N, C-alpha and C positions, 0 to 999 in steps of 0.2 A: 156148853149147849149145844145139841146137834141137832141136823134137819132130818125130817122124816123121808127115808128114799122116796116115797112116792109122791112127794111134794116136787123134787127135783123131775120126776119125771111127766110133770106137768107144767111146769113153769120155765121160761125161755128168757133169752137176752132179749130188754125191749130195743134196743137197737138194729140186731142182724136176725134176731127170731130163733137163734143158735142156743144149743144146749149149755147148760150151768152145770158147773161142779162144786163141790162143797169143799173148800178151805178149812178145815178145822182148827189150825193155829190160829189165823189171822179172824177165824169168826165171818167169812164172805165168802160170797157167790162170784165163781170166775167164768167171765165169758173167754176163751182162748181165741176164739176168732176176731173179736174186737181189741182184746187184751185190756178187761175192764176187771175190776174188782168191786162187785155192789156188797155196800154193808148190810150187816143183821143186827137189826134195832130191838133186842128186848124179846126177841127169838122172830121178828117179822122180817123178811127180806125186804130191804128198801130197794124196789127196780126203777131207781129213776136216774137217766143219764148223769143229770147235774150233781148228783150224789157220788156218783161211780168214782175211783179212782184209776188213773192208767198205770198198768203194768210195764216196769222196766222190761231191758231183756234179762237181765239175771233172774229178777222173779220169773220170767217165763219158763227159764231153765231149770229152776228149781221145783217148780211144777210138773215138769214133763221126768225128772229124775225118779 
């Protein structure tokens, strides 16, 4: 499932209000500034900090590659 690009233009990280990017393979929305990955459940982004997972350095490197 993909995220409509227009949705990515209007949603933001609830912590830092930064831009989110879509990680298709993991089906998550990524905040690079906070190093968080927000899940997408049944096509709906779950933008709650307590549901996000922290990205480690290795995952961050893969995102920038």
